[in-house]
C-alpha positions as semicolon CSV with decimal commas, in nm:
position;residue;x (nm);y (nm);z (nm)
1;X;0,763;-1,995;1,015
2;X;0,397;-1,944;0,969
3;X;0,433;-1,959;0,594
4;X;0,706;-2,230;0,577
5;X;0,457;-2,508;0,501
6;X;0,302;-2,306;0,212
7;X;0,645;-2,257;0,066
8;X;0,744;-2,634;0,093
9;X;0,410;-2,750;-0,039
10;X;0,437;-2,520;-0,346
11;X;0,126;-2,304;-0,268
12;X;0,357;-1,997;-0,235
13;X;0,683;-1,897;-0,397
14;X;0,985;-1,732;-0,255
15;X;0,903;-1,410;-0,447
16;X;0,556;-1,406;-0,295
17;X;0,708;-1,430;0,059
18;X;0,966;-1,164;-0,011
19;X;0,697;-0,922;-0,135
20;X;0,485;-1,004;0,167
21;X;0,770;-0,927;0,422
22;X;0,847;-0,617;0,217
23;X;0,506;-0,470;0,269
24;X;0,458;-0,606;0,627
25;X;0,784;-0,471;0,749
26;X;0,662;-0,105;0,806
27;X;0,390;-0,231;1,052
28;X;0,652;-0,404;1,258
29;X;0,874;-0,102;1,246
30;X;0,575;0,102;1,380
31;X;0,542;-0,139;1,664
32;X;0,921;-0,156;1,741
33;X;1,008;0,224;1,744
34;X;0,810;0,315;2,059
35;X;0,958;0,025;2,259
36;X;1,307;0,078;2,129
37;X;1,290;0,451;2,228
38;X;1,165;0,369;2,577
39;X;1,421;0,099;2,637
40;X;1,698;0,325;2,505
41;X;1,595;0,611;2,722
42;X;1,581;0,401;3,038
43;X;1,922;0,243;2,953
44;X;2,087;0,592;2,907
45;X;1,935;0,738;3,219
46;X;2,023;0,429;3,417
47;X;2,398;0,437;3,309
48;X;2,425;0,797;3,372
49;X;2,289;0,760;3,719
50;X;2,497;0,448;3,792
51;X;2,825;0,628;3,692
52;X;2,720;0,951;3,872
53;X;2,744;1,132;3,543
54;X;2,438;1,341;3,616
55;X;2,590;1,464;3,930
56;X;2,910;1,562;3,754
57;X;2,705;1,742;3,481
58;X;2,506;1,938;3,748
59;X;2,843;2,019;3,913
60;X;2,960;2,159;3,582
61;X;2,670;2,380;3,553
62;X;2,463;2,165;3,296
63;X;2,102;2,186;3,413
64;X;1,867;1,879;3,399
65;X;1,660;2,050;3,127
66;X;1,971;2,078;2,908
67;X;2,060;1,722;2,984
68;X;1,716;1,608;2,886
69;X;1,715;1,804;2,566
70;X;1,872;1,522;2,353
71;X;1,608;1,282;2,485
72;X;1,322;1,517;2,387
73;X;1,485;1,579;2,048
74;X;1,500;1,199;1,963
75;X;1,153;1,167;2,110
76;X;1,025;1,431;1,858
77;X;1,203;1,273;1,575
78;X;1,059;0,932;1,658
79;X;0,716;1,076;1,688
80;X;0,752;1,244;1,337
81;X;0,863;0,907;1,198
82;X;0,561;0,731;1,355
83;X;0,322;0,995;1,219
84;X;0,464;0,965;0,864
85;X;0,441;0,593;0,876
86;X;0,086;0,602;0,987
87;X;-0,028;0,871;0,744
88;X;0,172;0,783;0,430
89;X;0,290;0,417;0,441
90;X;0,101;0,182;0,666
91;X;-0,252;0,206;0,499
92;X;-0,114;0,110;0,147
93;X;0,152;-0,148;0,266
94;X;-0,087;-0,320;0,494
95;X;-0,354;-0,359;0,220
96;X;-0,091;-0,508;-0,020
97;X;0,044;-0,734;0,259
98;X;-0,298;-0,858;0,346
99;X;-0,382;-0,927;-0,026
100;X;-0,059;-1,133;-0,068
101;X;-0,113;-1,314;0,264
102;X;-0,462;-1,405;0,140
103;X;-0,328;-1,559;-0,171
104;X;-0,044;-1,742;0,010
105;X;-0,317;-1,919;0,231
106;X;-0,486;-2,038;-0,080
107;X;-0,782;-1,813;-0,108
108;X;-0,889;-1,605;-0,410
109;X;-0,711;-1,271;-0,477
110;X;-0,870;-0,997;-0,276
111;X;-0,860;-0,630;-0,385
112;X;-0,825;-0,320;-0,173
113;X;-0,773;0,040;-0,224
114;X;-0,912;0,326;-0,457
115;X;-0,809;0,146;-0,777
116;X;-0,991;-0,168;-0,672
117;X;-1,326;-0,049;-0,547
118;X;-1,608;-0,279;-0,597
119;X;-1,879;-0,022;-0,656
120;X;-1,858;0,263;-0,917
121;X;-2,117;0,498;-1,074
122;X;-2,063;0,566;-1,442
123;X;-2,112;0,886;-1,632
124;X;-2,453;0,771;-1,771
125;X;-2,564;0,670;-1,415
126;X;-2,488;0,294;-1,468
127;X;-2,370;0,130;-1,162
128;X;-2,081;-0,122;-1,184
129;X;-2,008;-0,394;-0,925
130;X;-1,719;-0,629;-0,961
131;X;-1,526;-0,896;-0,752
132;X;-1,172;-0,797;-0,892
133;X;-1,018;-0,543;-1,126
134;X;-0,659;-0,563;-1,256
135;X;-0,570;-0,199;-1,349
136;X;-0,260;-0,322;-1,541
137;X;-0,429;-0,582;-1,760
138;X;-0,758;-0,387;-1,772
139;X;-0,958;-0,693;-1,679
140;X;-1,266;-0,748;-1,460
141;X;-1,377;-1,057;-1,277
142;X;-1,738;-1,118;-1,207
143;X;-1,868;-0,781;-1,328
144;X;-2,230;-0,677;-1,284
145;X;-2,373;-0,383;-1,474
146;X;-2,692;-0,214;-1,337
147;X;-2,845;-0,012;-1,614
148;X;-3,095;0,248;-1,480
149;X;-3,371;0,382;-1,693
150;X;-3,466;0,753;-1,698
151;X;-3,715;0,705;-1,411
152;X;-3,439;0,541;-1,200
153;X;-3,588;0,203;-1,240
154;X;-3,370;-0,100;-1,322
155;X;-3,378;-0,120;-1,700
156;X;-3,137;-0,417;-1,747
157;X;-2,895;-0,626;-1,557
158;X;-2,581;-0,773;-1,707
159;X;-2,345;-1,003;-1,554
160;X;-2,013;-1,147;-1,703
161;X;-1,766;-1,385;-1,524
162;X;-1,470;-1,232;-1,708
163;X;-1,447;-0,895;-1,897
164;X;-1,148;-0,773;-2,084
165;X;-1,033;-0,545;-2,369
166;X;-1,019;-0,710;-2,712
167;X;-0,935;-0,539;-3,041
168;X;-1,247;-0,486;-3,263
169;X;-1,251;-0,374;-3,632
170;X;-1,438;-0,052;-3,713
171;X;-1,602;0,038;-4,033
172;X;-1,296;0,240;-4,146
173;X;-1,069;-0,059;-4,094
174;X;-0,917;0,057;-3,767
175;X;-0,883;-0,190;-3,472
176;X;-0,987;-0,031;-3,137
177;X;-0,996;-0,191;-2,797
178;X;-1,351;-0,288;-2,683
179;X;-1,483;-0,433;-2,360
180;X;-1,593;-0,793;-2,419
181;X;-1,777;-1,006;-2,160
182;X;-1,747;-1,382;-2,143
183;X;-1,968;-1,644;-1,977
184;X;-2,256;-1,424;-1,862
185;X;-2,614;-1,330;-1,913
186;X;-2,848;-1,025;-1,950
187;X;-3,185;-0,963;-1,786
188;X;-3,400;-0,689;-1,938
189;X;-3,692;-0,547;-1,737
190;X;-3,994;-0,390;-1,895
191;X;-4,332;-0,284;-1,757
192;X;-4,663;-0,349;-1,922
193;X;-4,986;-0,183;-1,815
194;X;-5,324;-0,330;-1,833
195;X;-5,665;-0,261;-1,667
196;X;-5,576;-0,492;-1,388
197;X;-5,254;-0,296;-1,318
198;X;-4,894;-0,326;-1,420
199;X;-4,657;-0,622;-1,442
200;X;-4,291;-0,669;-1,505
201;X;-4,162;-0,881;-1,787
202;X;-3,807;-1,015;-1,760
203;X;-3,623;-1,105;-2,072
204;X;-3,333;-1,344;-1,995
205;X;-3,051;-1,396;-2,253
206;X;-2,729;-1,584;-2,172
207;X;-2,417;-1,533;-2,380
208;X;-2,073;-1,689;-2,418
209;X;-1,909;-1,368;-2,542
210;X;-2,061;-1,032;-2,592
211;X;-1,938;-0,676;-2,639
212;X;-2,022;-0,441;-2,346
213;X;-2,058;-0,066;-2,333
214;X;-1,852;0,036;-2,037
215;X;-1,652;0,347;-1,943
216;X;-1,293;0,369;-2,077
217;X;-1,030;0,188;-1,860
218;X;-0,888;0,511;-1,713
219;X;-1,232;0,590;-1,559
220;X;-1,190;0,286;-1,326
221;X;-0,845;0,403;-1,213
222;X;-0,920;0,755;-1,081
223;X;-1,015;0,895;-0,744
224;X;-1,312;1,104;-0,891
225;X;-1,561;0,815;-0,946
């Protein structure tokens, strides 16, 4: 009901709602299992007491410990299920559900998880910051590259609103995918020294499209960086 108006207004599709409920269901299961186990235990013990079955079991030589063994067994099973949900399922499913819910409510797509980190250090000590990364399409949104000099000072700063892989022709006639940024700018920083001290010169150059020297796509999809 909370998303019914989004569906009727056309801001969300049925597929989006199905995917959201699919990823949000494990969290509700995590909430329901303890309550269901508690209620089931109380109902079973209450019925056994009401029908005097516990007294009959004691009269037949069945101890209370043996009578409670099935309850303890099911409690252990439910605890194991909760542990597996918390450690293996909930973190990833909640991130995806939250991302879909964010889009359904009309906001920009948000990214979560290892593959969507917003800060990454490259092999040559460059620092990458981005708003969004699509690992399947190999596309960045609002990418900023901090190029550090050998003395750890900021050598240049490059920003591109959109970065993707495009085929480029090489000298031997082959076409290889190359990162290309669109609608961005580059600021170069250089230091000049004089008798009065040192000053920083900033060279600003906007561009509509420009090849960028970034890491290969697989570098942004691993847990190592």
